[in-house]
C-alpha positions as CSV (number, residue, x, y, z in Angstrom):
1,X,0.0,0.0,0.0
2,X,2.5,2.7,1.0
3,X,4.8,2.4,-2.0
4,X,1.9,2.7,-4.4
5,X,0.6,5.7,-2.6
6,X,4.1,7.4,-2.9
7,X,4.2,6.9,-6.6
8,X,0.6,8.2,-7.0
9,X,1.4,11.3,-5.0
10,X,4.5,11.9,-7.0
11,X,2.6,11.6,-10.3
12,X,0.0,14.1,-9.1
13,X,2.7,16.5,-8.0
14,X,4.5,16.3,-11.3
15,X,1.2,16.7,-13.2
16,X,0.5,19.9,-11.2
17,X,3.8,21.4,-12.2
18,X,3.4,20.3,-15.8
19,X,-0.1,21.9,-16.0
20,X,1.3,25.0,-14.2
21,X,4.1,25.3,-16.8
22,X,1.8,24.7,-19.8
23,X,-0.7,27.2,-18.5
24,X,1.5,30.1,-17.4
25,X,4.8,29.4,-19.3
26,X,3.7,31.1,-22.5
27,X,2.2,34.1,-20.7
28,X,5.2,34.7,-18.5
29,X,8.1,34.0,-20.8
30,X,9.1,30.4,-20.0
31,X,10.3,28.6,-16.9
32,X,11.8,31.6,-15.1
33,X,8.5,33.5,-15.3
34,X,6.2,30.8,-14.1
35,X,8.6,29.8,-11.3
36,X,8.7,33.4,-10.2
37,X,4.9,33.6,-10.2
38,X,4.8,30.3,-8.3
39,X,7.2,31.6,-5.6
40,X,5.4,35.0,-5.3
41,X,2.0,33.2,-4.8
42,X,3.6,30.9,-2.2
43,X,5.2,33.9,-0.4
44,X,1.9,35.8,-0.3
45,X,0.1,32.7,0.9
46,X,2.6,32.1,3.7
47,X,2.4,35.7,4.9
48,X,-1.4,35.5,4.8
49,X,-1.4,32.3,6.9
50,X,0.9,33.8,9.5
51,X,-1.3,36.9,9.7
52,X,-4.5,35.0,10.1
53,X,-3.1,32.6,12.7
54,X,-1.5,35.3,14.8
55,X,-4.6,37.5,14.8
56,X,-6.3,35.0,17.0
57,X,-3.9,36.0,19.8
58,X,-5.0,39.7,19.8
59,X,-8.3,38.9,21.5
60,X,-6.5,37.3,24.5
61,X,-6.8,39.0,27.8
62,X,-3.5,40.6,29.0
63,X,-4.7,41.4,32.5
64,X,-3.2,38.2,33.8
65,X,0.2,39.6,32.8
66,X,-0.2,42.7,34.9
67,X,2.6,41.6,37.2
68,X,5.0,41.1,34.4
69,X,7.8,43.6,34.1
70,X,7.8,43.8,30.3
71,X,4.4,44.8,29.0
72,X,5.5,45.7,25.5
73,X,3.6,44.1,22.6
74,X,6.2,41.5,21.5
75,X,6.7,40.2,25.1
76,X,2.9,40.0,25.6
77,X,2.5,38.1,22.3
78,X,5.3,35.7,23.3
79,X,3.6,35.1,26.6
80,X,0.1,34.7,25.1
81,X,1.2,32.3,22.3
82,X,1.1,28.6,22.5
83,X,4.8,28.3,21.7
84,X,4.2,25.8,19.0
């Protein structure tokens, strides 16, 4: 089971990049253009993910940290986060 799954996943991954290249390659001037587009999309997606996941910490109460010496925003965020 596991080996077959590995090859199927690899085939789907390769088909994604082949379709990406065939769709955007001519519009963006070849491999360099579509790779740049791919990396820009991935960068925007990762920044969006970090933004959305960190916004959940803003609603946490900071009154329980009243006794802490450092009450600046980065220190409070580090205390309120889950340290994953």
